N, C-alpha and C positions, 0 to 999 in steps of 0.2 A: 504493500500500500504506500501511497505517496507520503502520507503522514509519517509512516515509520522510517522512510528514507530520510526525511527532513530531520526526524528526531535523532537519527544515528549520530549526527554531529555533536549532540549533547552527551554522548556516551552510550555504550552498548547496553547499559542497565535500563534505559528508558525503552529501547527497542525490545529488550527481553520481557519487560513488564507488559508492554502492549501486545506482544506476540503470545505471551502466556495466557492473558485473559481472553484473547481471541480464540485460542485453542479450547479454553474452558467453555466459551459460548458455543463452539461447534459441538462439544459433548452434550450440551443441553438441548440440542435440536429435537430429539425424540420425546422430550418431556411434555407434560400437560400444557395445553394452551386454552385460553379463555374465549369468551364470545367476541373479544376484541379481534381475534384472528379472523372471524367471519365478517366483522365490521370492515376491516381493511380489505378483505377479499372483495366484498361488495362494492367498496369505493373504487377498487381497480376496475371492476366490471362497469360501473356507472360512467366513469371518466373515459373508458376505452370504447364503450358501445354506443354511447348517447352523445348528441351534440351539446355544446356548452349551455345552451338555453334550457336544457332539461336537468342539468346536474343538481340543482337545488330544489327541484320539484319531484324528482323520482322518488317513489315511496312503495315500490314492490316489496322491499324488505323493510322490517322495522328499524334496521340500522341505516337510517338515512344519512346523507352527507351533511355534517354539521361542523366542519372545520373551515377556516378561511380559504380563499381562492388559491394562494400559493401552495397549500398542502394538497388541494385538488389537482393542481398541475403536477405536483410531485408524484401523486398516484398515477396520473396520466402517463408520465415519463416511465414509471416502473412498469406500467401495463404493457408497454411496447417491448419490454424485455420478457415479461411474464408469458407472452404469447408463444415464445419459443420453448417454454417449459410445459404448459398445459393450456390450450386454448379454451377449454371448458370453464376454467375458473373465471373467465371474462364474460360469461353469459349472465346477464342481470337476473334471469329467471332461475338460475341454478342455486337456489337458496340452500345455505348450509353445506355447500359443496366442499369437498375435501378429497385430496389425493396425495400420494407420496411426493409427486413432483410439485404440487401446490405448496405442500409443507416445506419442502426444501427451498423453493423460491422465496417464500415469505420470510422464512428464518434467515436465509442468507442476505436478503435485502436489508434486514436490520443490522446484521453483522457488517456488511459492506459500508452502509452509510455511517456506521460508528467511526469510520476513518476521520470524519470531521471532528468528532469528539476527541479522538486521540490527538489530533493536531492542536485543538483548542487547549487541551491539558498541557501540552508541550509549551505553548505560548504563555499560559498562566504561570508555569514553573519559571520562566524567564523573568517574571515580575516579582518573584519572591526574594527578599533580601536574605543573605546567608550569614547574618551576624551570629546566630546561635549554632552554626554548623559545627558538628563534631568531627573528629578525625575519621571515624568510620563512615562509609558511604550510607549505611542504613540509618545513621543518625542525622543526616543532612535534611533540612526542611524540604528541599526540592524532591528528594526521594520519597519522603513520607507523604507529601502532597500528591505525588504521582500515584502512589498506591491507593490513597484515600479516594481519589477520583476514578482512576482506571478500573479499580477492583471494587467500586462501590456496590455493596450488597443490594441496595434498593434498585439500582439500575439493572443489575444482573437478573433479578427475579421478575421485575416488572416488564422489562423488554424481551428477555431471552427465554423466559418460561411463560409468564402470563401473556405477553405479546403486546408491545407498543413500539413507538419510535422516539422515545424520550432521549436517548443518547444523541441522536442527530440534532434534535431541537436544543438540548442542553449544550451541545457543542457550539451552536450559534450564540447562545447567551454567554457562555464562558469566553468565547472569542471576542465578543463585543466588550466584555469587561476587561480583557487583556489589552485591547486597543486603547481603552480609556486610561489604563495604567501606563501605557506607553505614550500617552499624550497624542494619540492619533484619533482625535475626537470625531472627525468627520467619518472615518471608517467605523468607529464604534457606533455612531448614530445610525449609519446606513445598515449595519448588521442587525441592530435592534429593530429598526423599522421593518426590515425583511422578516425578522422573527415574528413580529406581531401579526403579519399576514400569513404565517404558517400555523400559528396557534394563538388564539386570542386570550388564553389564560395569562399570558405575559403582560397583559394590560395592567395587572395588579402592581407590577414594578415600574411601569412607565413614568409615574410621578418622580421617582428617584432619578431616572435618566434625565427627565425634562429639567428638573431643578439643578442637577449637577452640571449639565451642559450650559444652562443659562448662567450659572454662577462661575464656572471655571473656564468656559470657552468664550461666551459672549462678553463677559467682563474681563478685560485683558490685564488689569493691574490691581494690586491690593495696597492698602495703607501699611505702615510698619507694624501695626498691631494685628494685621491679618484680616481686617474688615474690608468691605468693598470700597473701591475708589469709583464712585458713581459716574464720574465723567469719563471713565475708560470704557463705557459700554459701546460695543461695536454692532451697529445695525446690519452691516454687511455680513457678519458672522451669523446673526440671528436669521437673516434672510436665507443664507446658505443652508442652515439647518432646516428651516421651513421648506426649502426647495427639495431637500432630500426626502422629507416626510411626504410631501405632495407627490413627487414623482413615483415613489414606491407605491403609495396608495392608489395613484392613478393607474399604474400598471396592473395592480391587483384587482381593483374594483371597477376600473374603466369599462371592461366588456359587459359587466352586469348593470352598470349605469346606463350604457347604451341600449341594453335590452329591457330597461325599466324594471329590473329585478332586485334592486337593493332592498326593498322592504321584505321580500321573500328570503333573501340571503340572511338579513339580520334576524329574522324570526327563527332561522335555523341556528344561528350562532348564539343567540341569547334566549333560550327557551324558559322564560320565567314562570311558566305554568308548572314546572317541576317544584317539588316540595323543598322546604328549608334544609332538611337533612336527606342524605343519600340513604339507600336501603341499609347499607352497613354504615353506621354513623362514623364519619371521620373523627378522629380523636381531637376534638377542638372544644371551644366554649359551648357550642350548641349540644354536644354530647353530654357535657356536665349538666347543662340546663335541662335537657330532656330527661336525663336520669333523675334529677332532683324533682322535676315535675311528676314523673311516674311514682316516685317514692311518696310525695305529698298526696297524690291521688289515692294510693293504696291505703295510707293511714287516715284518709278522710279529710285532709286539708286541701280540697280541690279548688279550682279557679273561681268558684262561686264566692269564696270568702277572701281569696288573695289576688283576684284579678286573673286575667287570661294568662295561662302559662306559656302559650305559644305566640310569639310576636307576629304581627301582620307582615312585617318586613324586617329583614336583617339590616344592620347598619350599612349605609351606602359606602361605596369605595372611598369617597372623599372623607366621610366621617371616620371610618375605621382606620384609615391610613394617614390621614392628614397630619397627625402629631409627629409621625416618624420623619417628616420632611422639614419640620420647623427647625431642626438642628443641623441642617446641611451647611449653614453658614458657620456654625461653631466648629464643625469637623471638616476642615478643608482637605482637599486632596482625594485621591482615588480610594484610599482605605476608608475614609469617612463616607464616601459614596457607597462603597460596598456594604458598610454597616447599615446604611439606610435602605439599600436594596433588599438586604436580608430581612430587615424589620418589616418592610412592605410585604414581602412574600409570606412571612410568618403571620403577620397581622391579617392578611387576606385569608390564610388558612384557618386562623382562629375564628374569624367572624364572618366569613364569606357565605354566600348563598349556594346551597346544594354542592358543598365541597366534596371532592373525592379524596379518599385516603392517599392516593398516589401523588397528590399535589404537594405532599410534604417534601418531595425531592426538589421542588422549586426553591426551598430554603436550605436544605441539607447540602446540596452541591456547592453553592457559593460560600456557605459557611466553612467549608473545608479550607478555603483560601485563608480565612482569618485564623483558623485553628493552629496553624504553624507559626503564628506571629506573636501571640501573647498567651500566657497561661490561663487567664480568665476566659478568653475566647475558646481555648481548647476545652475547658471544663464545660462551657455551654454547648459546644459542638458535640461532645461525647454524650451528654444527656439527651440532647435533641436527636442525634443520629441513632443512638441505641433504642430509644423509645419509639421514634418515628419508623425505624426499620422493623421493629417488632410488630407495629401496628399493621404492617403489610402482610403478616402471616396468613390472615384469613383469605387472601387472594389465592393462595395455593392450598386447597382443602382436600386434595386427593392423597391417598396413602403413599404412593410411590415417591411423591415429592416431599414428604415429611422429613426424612433424614437429610435430604438435599438442603432444604431451607434452614434446618437447624444447624447443620455442619457449616454451611457457608456463612451464616450470621455469626456463629461462634468464632470462626476464623477471622472474619473482618473485625468483630468487636474486640477480640483479644489483641489483634494487631494494633487497632486504633488506640486503645488504652495504653498498651505497653510502649508503643513508639512515642506517643505524646508525653507520657510520664518520663521517658528517657530524655526527650528534648528539653523538658522543663524541670529536670531533676534537681536543679539548684534553687528552685522556688518552692512555695508552699504546695501541699498536696492538691491534686486537681479536684478531689471530692471530699466533702465533709461526711460525717457519719450518717446523716439523714439521707444524703444523695446516694451513698453506697448502699444503704438499706433498701432504698426504693428500687435501684437498678437490680439488685439481687432478687427482689421480689418478682421480677419477670420470669425467673426460673420456675418457682412454684405455680405461677399463673399458667405457664405453658404445660406443666405436668397435669394440672387439673383440667384444662381445656381439651387436651389431646388424649390423655391416658386415663383420666378418672371419670369425667362427665359422660363420655359415651357409654359407660357401663352402669349409669344410674337410671332410676325410674324417671328422672326429670327430662331425659332426652326427648321423649315423645311429647310431653306436655309443654316443656319450655325449651325448645331447640335453639332459641336465640340467646340463651344465657352466655355461652362462650364469646359470642360477638359483643354482647353488652359489656361483659367484664373487660375484654381486651380494649374496647373503645374507651371506656371510662378510665381504666387504669392508665392507659397511654396518654389520655387527654390531660391527666394530672401532670405528667412529666413534660409534655410539650408546652402546657400553660406555664409551668415553672421556668422552662428554658426561655420562652417568650418574655416573661417578666424580667428575668435576669438580663437578657439582651437589651430590653428597653431601658432598664436602670443604667446599664453600662453606657448607652448612647447619651443619656441625660447627664451622667456623672463624670464622664471622661473630660479632662480639661481641653479647652479650645486649642487648636494646633498652634496658633500664634503665640499663646502663653507658654505652651510646652517648649517651643523652640527657644524662647527667651531664657527659660529656666535651664 
């Protein structure tokens, strides 16, 4: 792969890590795959067999096209390779179609497009300062970061077992972050604009990009104390950023605007008729809220006495994320931007509408970059990642995948904790007793859900209990990580003062 050839210059170790995880992905090809496999097969068929005017109207399958146009064109491009594997997979009326060739094509399409993710990780590693680098290769921040990203447990099971294309999309996001670290602002803005038209979930972090680019690119000078020099504002730079957004959006939405189909397209992208919570509650604020509501109703303290337990609307994107951007001026520079981006992603996960559990990766992956810089960030990362990854376990509910998910998570978690403890061994412990006790509690929870509950009489009457326990327990850890991250953003000293000190 091209990304591996580029990475070779940084040392054979990066190529070995990338090649190793690629081989692991190949070993996972025969494993269970979810309905998302059929979703993407259907999108291949839609984009290949039908004219563009029917893409966002076709409803033969329940798995209608509900991603932005760039992803539709991505499926269209893949379909022209897919036809050489099995032409039948491209028939819109072949619902739930599967064959060995279809399986191989779709699995390898994910593995192949992960090359962009590998390249993005390589670029991110170039942005990491090596102040804490040890003598051993395995103690260097760049090596640790490479493992945390390339071998991320969540990406492995969501993309290469469950089946999705998060690696390719996360690669675009990480590459745009790397470009901003490298002060290549226009490239970073372009990559993020493109990403938005691949998957609109990234709108949640768009405010962080907008404010950072306005503050660090459109304003060209600062005062000695680090505050804005207002007369340094460049309208030319603002217009250039606006032009990038406009041209990318025009390329993506233009054909559907010409067909007068934008309302139909947006109705697919933003299906607000869906409920506040997903069928399996994502481990966020609403999981805790819903669990408390259920407990109150069981003991008789229902909404007739305490008001409606289910809100009519979740907080808006602006309301739930706005606070995280008020501090962009205090935390100048790319690391401050990265903090705000992660806080945006995690806040949207905590308070968003109809959140899927897989969305935790939107915060986990960029948090990896912060984890090798400061001990406090490493602690938050480990709590967030361990809890968030465990919350993905219900995605793989078949028996053959049970030992795979347990082994892979144990390996990744043990490596993450041990490597970051070694990196910050001269500082205070990464966990206090309460955090250690909570994380260890994931073990008994897994034993109960997988090995005890199936043999109890509750299985038939209350089959949802393992999902409920997993969601609520993990929601506690993720809420705690979100709170700690928020406090760190508020309490860290402004960059200008830090430099003076």
